[in-house]
mmCIF file of the N, C-alpha and C atoms, coordinates in Angstrom:
data_MODEL
# 
_entry.id   MODEL 
# 
loop_
_atom_site.group_PDB 
_atom_site.id 
_atom_site.type_symbol 
_atom_site.label_atom_id 
_atom_site.label_alt_id 
_atom_site.label_comp_id 
_atom_site.label_asym_id 
_atom_site.label_entity_id 
_atom_site.label_seq_id 
_atom_site.pdbx_PDB_ins_code 
_atom_site.Cartn_x 
_atom_site.Cartn_y 
_atom_site.Cartn_z 
_atom_site.occupancy 
_atom_site.B_iso_or_equiv 
_atom_site.pdbx_formal_charge 
_atom_site.auth_seq_id 
_atom_site.auth_comp_id 
_atom_site.auth_asym_id 
_atom_site.auth_atom_id 
_atom_site.pdbx_PDB_model_num 
ATOM 1   N N  . MET A 1 1  ? -17.045 -4.950  -20.504 1.00 0.00 ? 1  MET A N  1 
ATOM 2   C CA . MET A 1 1  ? -16.024 -5.715  -19.949 1.00 0.00 ? 1  MET A CA 1 
ATOM 3   C C  . MET A 1 1  ? -16.011 -5.557  -18.271 1.00 0.00 ? 1  MET A C  1 
ATOM 4   N N  . ASP A 1 2  ? -15.954 -6.369  -17.647 1.00 0.00 ? 2  ASP A N  1 
ATOM 5   C CA . ASP A 1 2  ? -15.972 -6.485  -16.164 1.00 0.00 ? 2  ASP A CA 1 
ATOM 6   C C  . ASP A 1 2  ? -14.496 -6.295  -15.652 1.00 0.00 ? 2  ASP A C  1 
ATOM 7   N N  . PHE A 1 3  ? -14.410 -6.250  -14.271 1.00 0.00 ? 3  PHE A N  1 
ATOM 8   C CA . PHE A 1 3  ? -12.970 -6.020  -13.702 1.00 0.00 ? 3  PHE A CA 1 
ATOM 9   C C  . PHE A 1 3  ? -12.118 -7.289  -13.885 1.00 0.00 ? 3  PHE A C  1 
ATOM 10  N N  . THR A 1 4  ? -12.668 -8.428  -13.810 1.00 0.00 ? 4  THR A N  1 
ATOM 11  C CA . THR A 1 4  ? -12.053 -9.698  -14.026 1.00 0.00 ? 4  THR A CA 1 
ATOM 12  C C  . THR A 1 4  ? -11.457 -9.702  -15.388 1.00 0.00 ? 4  THR A C  1 
ATOM 13  N N  . ASP A 1 5  ? -12.156 -9.464  -16.355 1.00 0.00 ? 5  ASP A N  1 
ATOM 14  C CA . ASP A 1 5  ? -11.776 -9.393  -17.776 1.00 0.00 ? 5  ASP A CA 1 
ATOM 15  C C  . ASP A 1 5  ? -10.570 -8.510  -18.001 1.00 0.00 ? 5  ASP A C  1 
ATOM 16  N N  . ALA A 1 6  ? -10.752 -7.268  -17.412 1.00 0.00 ? 6  ALA A N  1 
ATOM 17  C CA . ALA A 1 6  ? -9.687  -6.239  -17.495 1.00 0.00 ? 6  ALA A CA 1 
ATOM 18  C C  . ALA A 1 6  ? -8.415  -6.662  -16.851 1.00 0.00 ? 6  ALA A C  1 
ATOM 19  N N  . LEU A 1 7  ? -8.593  -7.343  -15.811 1.00 0.00 ? 7  LEU A N  1 
ATOM 20  C CA . LEU A 1 7  ? -7.303  -7.783  -14.919 1.00 0.00 ? 7  LEU A CA 1 
ATOM 21  C C  . LEU A 1 7  ? -6.651  -8.855  -15.719 1.00 0.00 ? 7  LEU A C  1 
ATOM 22  N N  . ASP A 1 8  ? -7.407  -9.796  -16.197 1.00 0.00 ? 8  ASP A N  1 
ATOM 23  C CA . ASP A 1 8  ? -6.794  -11.002 -17.081 1.00 0.00 ? 8  ASP A CA 1 
ATOM 24  C C  . ASP A 1 8  ? -6.254  -10.267 -18.330 1.00 0.00 ? 8  ASP A C  1 
ATOM 25  N N  . ARG A 1 9  ? -6.716  -9.416  -18.913 1.00 0.00 ? 9  ARG A N  1 
ATOM 26  C CA . ARG A 1 9  ? -6.082  -8.677  -20.139 1.00 0.00 ? 9  ARG A CA 1 
ATOM 27  C C  . ARG A 1 9  ? -4.751  -8.038  -19.663 1.00 0.00 ? 9  ARG A C  1 
ATOM 28  N N  . VAL A 1 10 ? -4.600  -7.265  -18.567 1.00 0.00 ? 10 VAL A N  1 
ATOM 29  C CA . VAL A 1 10 ? -3.478  -6.803  -18.201 1.00 0.00 ? 10 VAL A CA 1 
ATOM 30  C C  . VAL A 1 10 ? -2.269  -7.807  -17.915 1.00 0.00 ? 10 VAL A C  1 
ATOM 31  N N  . TRP A 1 11 ? -2.812  -8.828  -17.193 1.00 0.00 ? 11 TRP A N  1 
ATOM 32  C CA . TRP A 1 11 ? -1.873  -9.961  -16.986 1.00 0.00 ? 11 TRP A CA 1 
ATOM 33  C C  . TRP A 1 11 ? -1.221  -10.592 -18.133 1.00 0.00 ? 11 TRP A C  1 
ATOM 34  N N  . SER A 1 12 ? -2.010  -10.744 -19.242 1.00 0.00 ? 12 SER A N  1 
ATOM 35  C CA . SER A 1 12 ? -1.643  -11.548 -20.354 1.00 0.00 ? 12 SER A CA 1 
ATOM 36  C C  . SER A 1 12 ? -1.072  -10.403 -21.488 1.00 0.00 ? 12 SER A C  1 
ATOM 37  N N  . GLU A 1 13 ? -1.374  -9.320  -21.591 1.00 0.00 ? 13 GLU A N  1 
ATOM 38  C CA . GLU A 1 13 ? -1.138  -8.273  -22.666 1.00 0.00 ? 13 GLU A CA 1 
ATOM 39  C C  . GLU A 1 13 ? -0.176  -7.251  -22.126 1.00 0.00 ? 13 GLU A C  1 
ATOM 40  N N  . ASP A 1 14 ? -0.058  -6.837  -20.979 1.00 0.00 ? 14 ASP A N  1 
ATOM 41  C CA . ASP A 1 14 ? 0.752   -5.757  -20.543 1.00 0.00 ? 14 ASP A CA 1 
ATOM 42  C C  . ASP A 1 14 ? 1.499   -6.078  -19.488 1.00 0.00 ? 14 ASP A C  1 
ATOM 43  N N  . THR A 1 15 ? 2.532   -7.051  -19.729 1.00 0.00 ? 15 THR A N  1 
ATOM 44  C CA . THR A 1 15 ? 3.492   -7.404  -18.725 1.00 0.00 ? 15 THR A CA 1 
ATOM 45  C C  . THR A 1 15 ? 4.440   -6.392  -18.126 1.00 0.00 ? 15 THR A C  1 
ATOM 46  N N  . LYS A 1 16 ? 4.646   -5.248  -18.901 1.00 0.00 ? 16 LYS A N  1 
ATOM 47  C CA . LYS A 1 16 ? 5.376   -4.128  -18.513 1.00 0.00 ? 16 LYS A CA 1 
ATOM 48  C C  . LYS A 1 16 ? 4.838   -3.535  -17.145 1.00 0.00 ? 16 LYS A C  1 
ATOM 49  N N  . THR A 1 17 ? 3.386   -3.301  -17.264 1.00 0.00 ? 17 THR A N  1 
ATOM 50  C CA . THR A 1 17 ? 2.753   -2.757  -16.128 1.00 0.00 ? 17 THR A CA 1 
ATOM 51  C C  . THR A 1 17 ? 3.007   -3.688  -14.759 1.00 0.00 ? 17 THR A C  1 
ATOM 52  N N  . ILE A 1 18 ? 2.690   -4.920  -14.926 1.00 0.00 ? 18 ILE A N  1 
ATOM 53  C CA . ILE A 1 18 ? 2.959   -5.944  -13.869 1.00 0.00 ? 18 ILE A CA 1 
ATOM 54  C C  . ILE A 1 18 ? 4.423   -5.897  -13.369 1.00 0.00 ? 18 ILE A C  1 
ATOM 55  N N  . ARG A 1 19 ? 5.312   -5.908  -14.121 1.00 0.00 ? 19 ARG A N  1 
ATOM 56  C CA . ARG A 1 19 ? 6.619   -5.933  -13.889 1.00 0.00 ? 19 ARG A CA 1 
ATOM 57  C C  . ARG A 1 19 ? 7.037   -4.579  -13.203 1.00 0.00 ? 19 ARG A C  1 
ATOM 58  N N  . ASN A 1 20 ? 6.519   -3.444  -13.538 1.00 0.00 ? 20 ASN A N  1 
ATOM 59  C CA . ASN A 1 20 ? 6.773   -2.124  -12.990 1.00 0.00 ? 20 ASN A CA 1 
ATOM 60  C C  . ASN A 1 20 ? 6.215   -2.189  -11.523 1.00 0.00 ? 20 ASN A C  1 
ATOM 61  N N  . PHE A 1 21 ? 4.959   -2.754  -11.359 1.00 0.00 ? 21 PHE A N  1 
ATOM 62  C CA . PHE A 1 21 ? 4.412   -2.791  -9.986  1.00 0.00 ? 21 PHE A CA 1 
ATOM 63  C C  . PHE A 1 21 ? 5.253   -3.696  -9.014  1.00 0.00 ? 21 PHE A C  1 
ATOM 64  N N  . LEU A 1 22 ? 5.601   -4.848  -9.602  1.00 0.00 ? 22 LEU A N  1 
ATOM 65  C CA . LEU A 1 22 ? 6.344   -5.818  -8.731  1.00 0.00 ? 22 LEU A CA 1 
ATOM 66  C C  . LEU A 1 22 ? 7.780   -5.262  -8.379  1.00 0.00 ? 22 LEU A C  1 
ATOM 67  N N  . THR A 1 23 ? 8.383   -4.415  -9.297  1.00 0.00 ? 23 THR A N  1 
ATOM 68  C CA . THR A 1 23 ? 9.701   -3.819  -9.063  1.00 0.00 ? 23 THR A CA 1 
ATOM 69  C C  . THR A 1 23 ? 9.502   -2.799  -7.910  1.00 0.00 ? 23 THR A C  1 
ATOM 70  N N  . LYS A 1 24 ? 8.442   -2.085  -7.950  1.00 0.00 ? 24 LYS A N  1 
ATOM 71  C CA . LYS A 1 24 ? 8.174   -0.881  -6.876  1.00 0.00 ? 24 LYS A CA 1 
ATOM 72  C C  . LYS A 1 24 ? 7.580   -1.396  -5.497  1.00 0.00 ? 24 LYS A C  1 
ATOM 73  N N  . ARG A 1 25 ? 7.083   -2.569  -5.594  1.00 0.00 ? 25 ARG A N  1 
ATOM 74  C CA . ARG A 1 25 ? 6.289   -3.056  -4.410  1.00 0.00 ? 25 ARG A CA 1 
ATOM 75  C C  . ARG A 1 25 ? 7.070   -2.994  -3.030  1.00 0.00 ? 25 ARG A C  1 
ATOM 76  N N  . PRO A 1 26 ? 8.359   -3.361  -3.143  1.00 0.00 ? 26 PRO A N  1 
ATOM 77  C CA . PRO A 1 26 ? 8.995   -3.288  -1.787  1.00 0.00 ? 26 PRO A CA 1 
ATOM 78  C C  . PRO A 1 26 ? 9.014   -1.794  -1.218  1.00 0.00 ? 26 PRO A C  1 
ATOM 79  N N  . ALA A 1 27 ? 9.235   -0.742  -2.104  1.00 0.00 ? 27 ALA A N  1 
ATOM 80  C CA . ALA A 1 27 ? 9.284   0.670   -1.720  1.00 0.00 ? 27 ALA A CA 1 
ATOM 81  C C  . ALA A 1 27 ? 7.772   1.104   -1.328  1.00 0.00 ? 27 ALA A C  1 
ATOM 82  N N  . TYR A 1 28 ? 6.791   0.509   -1.772  1.00 0.00 ? 28 TYR A N  1 
ATOM 83  C CA . TYR A 1 28 ? 5.404   0.873   -1.327  1.00 0.00 ? 28 TYR A CA 1 
ATOM 84  C C  . TYR A 1 28 ? 5.182   0.137   0.019   1.00 0.00 ? 28 TYR A C  1 
ATOM 85  N N  . LYS A 1 29 ? 5.596   -1.014  0.081   1.00 0.00 ? 29 LYS A N  1 
ATOM 86  C CA . LYS A 1 29 ? 5.512   -1.763  1.334   1.00 0.00 ? 29 LYS A CA 1 
ATOM 87  C C  . LYS A 1 29 ? 6.144   -0.921  2.585   1.00 0.00 ? 29 LYS A C  1 
ATOM 88  N N  . LYS A 1 30 ? 7.446   -0.409  2.235   1.00 0.00 ? 30 LYS A N  1 
ATOM 89  C CA . LYS A 1 30 ? 8.239   0.298   3.375   1.00 0.00 ? 30 LYS A CA 1 
ATOM 90  C C  . LYS A 1 30 ? 7.534   1.601   3.593   1.00 0.00 ? 30 LYS A C  1 
ATOM 91  N N  . LEU A 1 31 ? 7.032   2.293   2.630   1.00 0.00 ? 31 LEU A N  1 
ATOM 92  C CA . LEU A 1 31 ? 6.360   3.560   2.827   1.00 0.00 ? 31 LEU A CA 1 
ATOM 93  C C  . LEU A 1 31 ? 5.208   3.274   3.649   1.00 0.00 ? 31 LEU A C  1 
ATOM 94  N N  . ALA A 1 32 ? 4.339   2.342   3.541   1.00 0.00 ? 32 ALA A N  1 
ATOM 95  C CA . ALA A 1 32 ? 3.128   2.021   4.130   1.00 0.00 ? 32 ALA A CA 1 
ATOM 96  C C  . ALA A 1 32 ? 3.467   1.654   5.720   1.00 0.00 ? 32 ALA A C  1 
ATOM 97  N N  . GLU A 1 33 ? 4.602   0.919   5.945   1.00 0.00 ? 33 GLU A N  1 
ATOM 98  C CA . GLU A 1 33 ? 5.022   0.600   7.229   1.00 0.00 ? 33 GLU A CA 1 
ATOM 99  C C  . GLU A 1 33 ? 5.464   1.845   8.062   1.00 0.00 ? 33 GLU A C  1 
ATOM 100 N N  . GLU A 1 34 ? 6.101   2.726   7.259   1.00 0.00 ? 34 GLU A N  1 
ATOM 101 C CA . GLU A 1 34 ? 6.583   3.912   7.884   1.00 0.00 ? 34 GLU A CA 1 
ATOM 102 C C  . GLU A 1 34 ? 5.335   4.791   8.254   1.00 0.00 ? 34 GLU A C  1 
ATOM 103 N N  . ILE A 1 35 ? 4.323   4.896   7.414   1.00 0.00 ? 35 ILE A N  1 
ATOM 104 C CA . ILE A 1 35 ? 3.153   5.675   7.688   1.00 0.00 ? 35 ILE A CA 1 
ATOM 105 C C  . ILE A 1 35 ? 2.394   5.116   8.968   1.00 0.00 ? 35 ILE A C  1 
ATOM 106 N N  . ALA A 1 36 ? 2.319   3.812   8.895   1.00 0.00 ? 36 ALA A N  1 
ATOM 107 C CA . ALA A 1 36 ? 1.601   3.049   10.120  1.00 0.00 ? 36 ALA A CA 1 
ATOM 108 C C  . ALA A 1 36 ? 2.522   3.428   11.384  1.00 0.00 ? 36 ALA A C  1 
ATOM 109 N N  . TYR A 1 37 ? 3.711   3.390   11.289  1.00 0.00 ? 37 TYR A N  1 
ATOM 110 C CA . TYR A 1 37 ? 4.503   3.741   12.600  1.00 0.00 ? 37 TYR A CA 1 
ATOM 111 C C  . TYR A 1 37 ? 4.092   5.092   13.053  1.00 0.00 ? 37 TYR A C  1 
ATOM 112 N N  . ILE A 1 38 ? 4.208   6.018   12.034  1.00 0.00 ? 38 ILE A N  1 
ATOM 113 C CA . ILE A 1 38 ? 3.983   7.506   12.505  1.00 0.00 ? 38 ILE A CA 1 
ATOM 114 C C  . ILE A 1 38 ? 2.627   7.688   12.982  1.00 0.00 ? 38 ILE A C  1 
ATOM 115 N N  . LEU A 1 39 ? 1.621   7.066   12.422  1.00 0.00 ? 39 LEU A N  1 
ATOM 116 C CA . LEU A 1 39 ? 0.179   7.147   12.964  1.00 0.00 ? 39 LEU A CA 1 
ATOM 117 C C  . LEU A 1 39 ? 0.053   6.582   14.218  1.00 0.00 ? 39 LEU A C  1 
ATOM 118 N N  . GLU A 1 40 ? 0.597   5.468   14.521  1.00 0.00 ? 40 GLU A N  1 
ATOM 119 C CA . GLU A 1 40 ? 0.621   4.735   15.790  1.00 0.00 ? 40 GLU A CA 1 
ATOM 120 C C  . GLU A 1 40 ? 1.359   5.570   16.830  1.00 0.00 ? 40 GLU A C  1 
ATOM 121 N N  . MET A 1 41 ? 2.297   6.091   16.642  1.00 0.00 ? 41 MET A N  1 
ATOM 122 C CA . MET A 1 41 ? 2.952   7.034   17.570  1.00 0.00 ? 41 MET A CA 1 
ATOM 123 C C  . MET A 1 41 ? 2.316   8.252   17.936  1.00 0.00 ? 41 MET A C  1 
ATOM 124 N N  . GLY A 1 42 ? 1.629   8.872   16.955  1.00 0.00 ? 42 GLY A N  1 
ATOM 125 C CA . GLY A 1 42 ? 0.832   9.921   17.172  1.00 0.00 ? 42 GLY A CA 1 
ATOM 126 C C  . GLY A 1 42 ? -0.415  9.629   17.916  1.00 0.00 ? 42 GLY A C  1 
ATOM 127 N N  . TYR A 1 43 ? -1.066  8.539   17.683  1.00 0.00 ? 43 TYR A N  1 
ATOM 128 C CA . TYR A 1 43 ? -2.211  7.856   18.524  1.00 0.00 ? 43 TYR A CA 1 
ATOM 129 C C  . TYR A 1 43 ? -1.923  7.706   19.891  1.00 0.00 ? 43 TYR A C  1 
ATOM 130 N N  . ARG A 1 44 ? -0.647  6.972   20.103  1.00 0.00 ? 44 ARG A N  1 
ATOM 131 C CA . ARG A 1 44 ? -0.130  6.815   21.438  1.00 0.00 ? 44 ARG A CA 1 
ATOM 132 C C  . ARG A 1 44 ? 0.078   8.150   22.348  1.00 0.00 ? 44 ARG A C  1 
ATOM 133 N N  . LYS A 1 45 ? 0.746   8.989   21.624  1.00 0.00 ? 45 LYS A N  1 
ATOM 134 C CA . LYS A 1 45 ? 1.040   10.430  22.291  1.00 0.00 ? 45 LYS A CA 1 
ATOM 135 C C  . LYS A 1 45 ? -0.165  10.934  22.768  1.00 0.00 ? 45 LYS A C  1 
ATOM 136 N N  . ARG A 1 46 ? -1.181  11.037  21.735  1.00 0.00 ? 46 ARG A N  1 
ATOM 137 C CA . ARG A 1 46 ? -2.441  11.655  22.154  1.00 0.00 ? 46 ARG A CA 1 
ATOM 138 C C  . ARG A 1 46 ? -3.200  10.875  23.269  1.00 0.00 ? 46 ARG A C  1 
ATOM 139 N N  . ALA A 1 47 ? -3.251  9.602   23.121  1.00 0.00 ? 47 ALA A N  1 
ATOM 140 C CA . ALA A 1 47 ? -3.913  8.685   24.222  1.00 0.00 ? 47 ALA A CA 1 
ATOM 141 C C  . ALA A 1 47 ? -3.057  8.859   25.686  1.00 0.00 ? 47 ALA A C  1 
ATOM 142 N N  . SER A 1 48 ? -1.751  9.090   25.559  1.00 0.00 ? 48 SER A N  1 
ATOM 143 C CA . SER A 1 48 ? -1.176  9.174   26.861  1.00 0.00 ? 48 SER A CA 1 
ATOM 144 C C  . SER A 1 48 ? -1.494  10.668  27.409  1.00 0.00 ? 48 SER A C  1 
ATOM 145 N N  . SER A 1 49 ? -1.886  11.551  26.723  1.00 0.00 ? 49 SER A N  1 
ATOM 146 C CA . SER A 1 49 ? -2.128  12.869  27.320  1.00 0.00 ? 49 SER A CA 1 
ATOM 147 C C  . SER A 1 49 ? -3.567  13.107  27.719  1.00 0.00 ? 49 SER A C  1 
ATOM 148 N N  . LEU A 1 50 ? -4.400  12.064  27.548  1.00 0.00 ? 50 LEU A N  1 
ATOM 149 C CA . LEU A 1 50 ? -5.738  12.245  27.883  1.00 0.00 ? 50 LEU A CA 1 
ATOM 150 C C  . LEU A 1 50 ? -5.923  12.094  29.446  1.00 0.00 ? 50 LEU A C  1 
ATOM 151 N N  . THR A 1 51 ? -6.673  12.771  30.073  1.00 0.00 ? 51 THR A N  1 
ATOM 152 C CA . THR A 1 51 ? -6.928  12.494  31.464  1.00 0.00 ? 51 THR A CA 1 
ATOM 153 C C  . THR A 1 51 ? -8.338  11.799  31.700  1.00 0.00 ? 51 THR A C  1 
ATOM 154 N N  . LEU A 1 52 ? -8.341  10.847  32.623  1.00 0.00 ? 52 LEU A N  1 
ATOM 155 C CA . LEU A 1 52 ? -9.579  10.093  32.669  1.00 0.00 ? 52 LEU A CA 1 
ATOM 156 C C  . LEU A 1 52 ? -10.314 10.870  34.005  1.00 0.00 ? 52 LEU A C  1 
# 
């Protein structure tokens, strides 16, 4: 069974997993945005402290 077959099977036979993911997706998106912000601020702080 390849990846496409497994994915098709989940979509057709395991709707609870899909529904679970879709329910949690906004929280995952917000978490990813917060992590990106923290990383960006850290990089900016380090870059501003560099001397050329």
